[in-house]
C-alpha positions in Angstrom: 0.0 0.0 -0.4 1.7 3.6 -1.2 2.1 5.9 1.4 -0.9 9.0 1.5 1.0 11.9 1.6 -2.5 14.2 1.6 -3.2 16.3 4.4 -5.9 16.5 6.7 -6.9 19.8 8.2 -6.3 19.9 11.6 -9.1 18.2 13.8 -11.3 17.6 10.8 -12.8 14.4 10.4 -11.5 11.4 7.6 -14.5 12.5 5.8 -13.2 16.2 4.7 -12.1 16.1 1.7 -7.5 16.4 1.9 -5.9 19.8 1.8 -3.4 19.0 -1.7 0.3 18.5 -0.5 2.2 22.0 -0.7 4.3 20.7 -3.7 1.1 20.0 -6.1 -0.5 23.4 -5.1 0.0 25.1 -8.3 0.0 21.6 -10.3 -3.5 20.9 -9.0 -5.1 24.4 -10.3 -4.8 24.7 -13.9 -7.7 27.8 -14.0 -8.0 30.7 -11.6 -10.9 31.0 -9.9 -13.3 33.2 -11.4 -16.7 32.2 -10.9 -19.7 33.4 -13.5 -21.9 36.7 -12.5 -25.4 36.1 -11.9 -27.7 38.7 -12.0 -30.7 39.3 -10.2 -33.1 40.4 -12.6 -33.2 39.2 -16.4 -32.6 42.0 -19.3 -36.3 41.5 -20.5 -37.6 42.9 -17.2 -39.2 46.3 -18.6 -38.5 49.8 -16.4 -42.0 51.1 -15.1 -43.8 54.2 -16.3 -42.3 56.2 -13.4 -39.1 54.8 -14.1 -38.7 55.8 -17.4 -39.4 59.6 -17.1 -36.0 61.9 -17.0 -35.2 63.4 -13.4 -36.8 66.8 -15.0 -40.0 65.4 -15.2 -40.1 63.2 -11.7 -39.1 66.5 -9.9 -42.0 68.7 -11.9 -44.2 66.0 -12.9 -45.3 65.2 -16.7 -46.8 67.7 -18.7 -50.2 67.6 -19.2 -51.4 67.1 -22.8 -53.7 70.3 -23.8 -57.2 69.8 -24.0 -59.4 70.1 -27.0 -61.4 73.0 -25.5 -58.6 75.3 -24.7 -56.8 74.6 -28.4 -60.1 75.6 -30.1 -60.6 78.5 -27.4 -57.1 80.0 -29.2 -58.0 79.6 -32.3 -61.2 81.3 -32.0 -59.0 84.4 -30.5 -56.6 84.4 -33.1 -59.1 84.2 -35.7 -60.7 87.4 -34.2 -57.6 89.2 -33.8 -56.9 88.2 -37.5 -60.0 89.9 -38.0 -59.6 92.8 -36.5 -56.0 93.6 -38.3 -57.2 92.6 -41.5 -60.1 95.0 -41.0 -58.1 97.8 -39.6 -55.9 97.7 -42.8 -58.8 97.9 -45.0 -59.9 101.0 -43.4 -56.5 102.4 -43.2 -56.5 102.0 -47.0 -59.5 103.3 -48.0 -58.8 106.4 -45.5 -55.9 107.2 -48.3 -57.5 106.7 -51.1 -60.1 109.2 -50.0 -58.2 111.9 -48.8 -55.8 111.5 -51.8 -59.4 111.8 -54.1 -60.7 114.5 -52.0 -56.7 117.1 -51.9 -55.8 117.8 -55.4 -52.2 117.7 -56.5 -50.6 120.5 -55.7 -50.0 121.9 -59.3 -46.2 122.2 -60.6 -44.8 124.9 -62.1 -47.3 127.0 -61.2 -47.2 129.9 -58.5 -50.1 131.6 -56.6 -50.2 134.6 -54.2 -53.8 134.5 -52.7 -52.6 138.0 -51.1 -51.5 139.8 -54.2 -53.9 137.6 -56.1 -51.6 136.8 -58.8 -50.3 133.8 -60.4 -47.4 133.1 -62.5 -45.8 130.0 -64.4 -42.7 128.8 -63.4 -40.5 127.1 -65.9 -38.0 124.0 -65.6 -35.3 125.1 -62.8 -37.3 127.5 -60.7 -39.8 127.1 -57.6 -41.7 128.9 -55.1 -39.6 130.5 -52.0 -41.2 130.3 -48.5 -39.6 133.7 -47.6 -39.3 137.0 -49.8 -35.5 138.6 -49.7 -37.0 142.0 -49.7 -40.2 143.0 -46.7 -43.4 143.7 -47.7 -43.4 141.0 -50.9 -45.6 138.1 -50.5 -44.8 135.6 -53.0 -41.2 134.6 -54.5 -39.8 132.5 -57.3 -36.6 131.4 -57.3 -34.2 129.8 -59.3 -30.4 129.1 -58.5 -29.3 132.8 -59.8 -32.5 134.9 -59.6 -35.6 135.7 -57.8 -39.1 137.3 -59.1 -41.5 138.8 -56.4 -45.1 140.3 -55.9 -46.8 142.6 -54.0 -49.8 144.4 -54.0 -49.5 148.3 -53.9 -51.9 150.7 -53.5 -53.2 153.0 -56.2 -51.2 156.2 -56.6 -51.6 159.1 -58.5 -48.6 158.8 -60.3 -48.4 157.6 -63.7 -47.2 154.0 -64.1 -44.5 154.7 -65.8 -43.2 157.5 -63.2 -43.9 154.9 -60.5 -41.4 152.1 -62.5 -39.1 154.4 -63.1 -39.1 155.5 -59.4 -38.5 151.6 -58.3 -36.3 151.0 -60.4 -33.9 153.8 -59.2 -34.6 152.4 -55.6 -33.5 148.8 -56.1 -31.0 149.4 -58.3 -29.1 151.8 -55.5 -30.6 149.1 -52.5 -29.5 145.6 -54.6 -27.6 146.5 -58.1 -24.8 149.2 -56.7 -23.4 149.1 -60.2 -20.2 150.7 -61.2 -22.2 151.2 -64.7 -26.1 151.5 -65.1 -27.6 151.0 -68.0 -31.3 150.9 -69.0 -32.4 148.6 -71.0 -36.0 147.8 -71.9 -38.7 150.3 -71.2 -41.7 150.0 -72.3 -45.8 150.3 -72.1 -47.7 146.8 -71.4 -51.3 146.7 -71.6 -51.9 147.4 -68.2 -49.1 148.8 -66.9 -45.2 149.3 -67.3 -42.1 147.2 -67.3 -38.1 149.0 -67.1 -35.0 146.6 -67.5 -31.7 147.8 -66.2 -28.6 145.9 -66.2 -25.4 146.3 -63.9 -21.7 146.0 -64.5 -18.5 146.5 -62.1 -15.2 146.9 -63.1 -13.7 144.7 -60.6 -13.2 140.8 -61.7 -15.2 139.3 -58.8 -19.2 141.1 -59.3 -20.3 139.9 -62.5 -23.2 141.4 -64.6 -26.5 141.8 -62.8 -30.0 142.3 -64.1 -33.0 144.2 -62.8 -36.6 144.4 -63.8 -39.8 146.4 -62.4 -42.9 145.9 -63.4 -46.2 147.2 -62.5 -49.6 146.0 -63.4 -52.6 148.3 -62.9 -55.4 145.8 -63.6 -58.6 146.3 -62.0 -58.5 146.0 -58.4 -55.3 147.0 -56.3 -52.1 146.9 -58.7 -49.4 144.4 -58.4 -45.7 145.5 -58.7 -43.1 142.5 -59.9 -39.4 143.0 -59.3 -37.1 140.6 -60.5 -33.4 140.4 -60.2 -31.2 138.4 -61.9 -27.0 137.7 -61.3 -24.8 136.6 -62.9 -26.5 137.7 -65.9 -26.2 136.4 -69.4 -29.1 135.9 -72.3 -30.3 132.4 -71.5 -31.4 133.3 -67.7 -32.5 136.7 -68.8 -35.4 135.2 -70.9 -36.0 132.9 -68.2 -36.6 135.7 -65.8 -38.8 137.9 -68.0 -40.8 134.6 -69.1 -41.8 134.6 -65.7 -42.6 138.0 -65.3 -44.8 137.9 -68.2 -46.5 135.2 -67.2 -48.3 136.6 -64.1 -51.8 137.2 -64.6 
């Protein structure tokens, strides 16, 4: 009978499996001890509805689905507001159309002086001014180099030619102040008189200037017209004379 080299733990009965000998410890343990992990619950276990919610929903609660009644009320209110906006737009557009139809557009190229009761036509590059540069005149037409002013004057015992000559001499001294002043036009009109003056200067800074004074002796109050132009050339003089001749 071979010697039994197995070793039993001290105090253990013979039925207990013996411990391996020291020389056999590593030989008998071929594989490391690695028992399989066992799950307490299977993979097919579905989470509860409460566990499927995110943390924010668990804390604040799941948002409730809006009821059909609230949606229908909101839609009715939105439709009413939209209808009011459309109606307001239609009314505003109608008011604008009526206002444009009731208010005639201003006539381009025409100046109307209610105080002097005159109307003058304005050629291209001429427009109505706001305030006349000389006190007492109630309307003014302007271009880039000239002005035409109008005002009503009281009746005078002087002849129209004498009154126009005195007025032209006065404005020539006040406005022109030329070194050489020549009368280039002086004639009677069907209802009044007109005179034109040309002023020249010896210096090289001031260019020739032009002044025309017209008195209209039509029925009612007489009207005085004064036109001033600088620098004066043939085209600009013709434009100023046409404005003054168009006064009615």
